[in-house]
Each structure stands twice: as C-alpha cells, then as structure tokens.
C-alpha angles and dihedrals in degrees: 000000000000114000114211126186122209120206111175128187147135089256093201082179121352115231142187089265089064091046097050092050089051093048095044089049091049093051100037094049101033095240121182089215145343123228114212094204109205110213116233096201112358098214091206092057101037108125095010096097139336110284124212112251111280097232089052091052089049090051091054094047089050088053094047094052096041107131096004108130114239096007122110134175110230125214095185098112091044091052091049091052127202122057117356112235118177092217090064091046096052089045092055093048093047089057093044091047106029094165097046131099110232120212117191113206126200142155118265089246091058090042088058090064099046096120090065093060122113111262088354092171093058091052090055095060095050106046146034112239121236115194112199107211113198107218130312122049119340110251097219106163109079099047092050093052093051093042092052102238144029092236094067095051124077127185127212119187120215133178118275108262112177096202126132132187093226090056089047091050091053093047089051090048089052091045097244127146123275092176110152089009095078120027113262092241091054093048089053091051091049088051094046091050092044092232127167088017091300122136132185 
C-alpha cells in the first residue's frame, strides 16, 4: 500500500520550515511521497490580503522541491480552480489513488481549528491526521478529540523554526537576504518571476 502525505498551504512563499515538516513526516512515517498542495484560492485567507498568483506560487514550490527525494509539488487545487477546500482535494486523491493510505499533515495550531473546516466530517473519513508539533511536548489532546479517536491521529515532532511567509515577503520587499530561509532554487525562481518586488 502506497503511503501518501498531504501538506497543503498557500506557500506565499514556501520556506525551509515547510520543507522540514514535509521531510520529517516523510521519514518518521515512512511515506512514499509527500505532496505539497498549493492552494488556488485559500478560502480562509480570501480578502485578507493580496495573494501571489497561484501559478507563480506553484512554480516556486516546484523549484524548492527539485531533487528532494519523496517531495512533490501538487497542482491539483489550481487545476480544480475556485476556492480550495481540503475535502475536495482528499476526495480527488482518493479517486486517483484508490489503494493508497492518505495522511494529512498540519501544524498543531491549524489542527486546533479543525472544527471550522469546510465539510470537516467528510475529511475525517478519508485520511489519517498527522499533527506536526514544533519542539517541546506534543499537545495531543485537542486534535484527538476533534478527530474522534487517538488511533487516527499521529504526531511528528520537528525542530522549532520561527519562520513565517509574511516576514519573508517583507524581507524580500525590502531587498534583504532570505538566504537559508528559502531554498536557493526557489530564490532564483522568485527573482526570475519578479515576485515580492524582487527582480533578477
């Protein structure tokens, strides 16, 4: 049985924190691959700020994971168009990979808000939840309660990396270095596309 990890996000831009989470989940859970699913229109962020075009964000993620074993950028939500709902994504992946085990990874902060997700109950029946805990003791209680049982919730601890995409966007706009915070291939892609007020 193929084991496929799903790590969704806006990735505006992708950074090493995202990649560390993906790689540690890949190794800890012996996943065959981890899909970094680039949101087309993240419904929870729509209207809060101007988003970088989805195709450009996908190009940067593709550059970031190039040559990284078991990590793959996914275009599935962009191809579907419109608002990006995890329920639709996991249903599509279930159809595309009927024999695979799907494991949905998210940070503990996101897991705490699971009850607000669109068609949350549908998602529960399709995937195993993976809570990514950043350093310290794993706060296991809330996710298990919302997910409906400890057996369907796994935890992966990763190093604490205080990196945010919003801070990186600001650094790029100011012309400051993001070396070692964003993979070099992704930085080159950002410059080539002229994103975040950065040009080659």
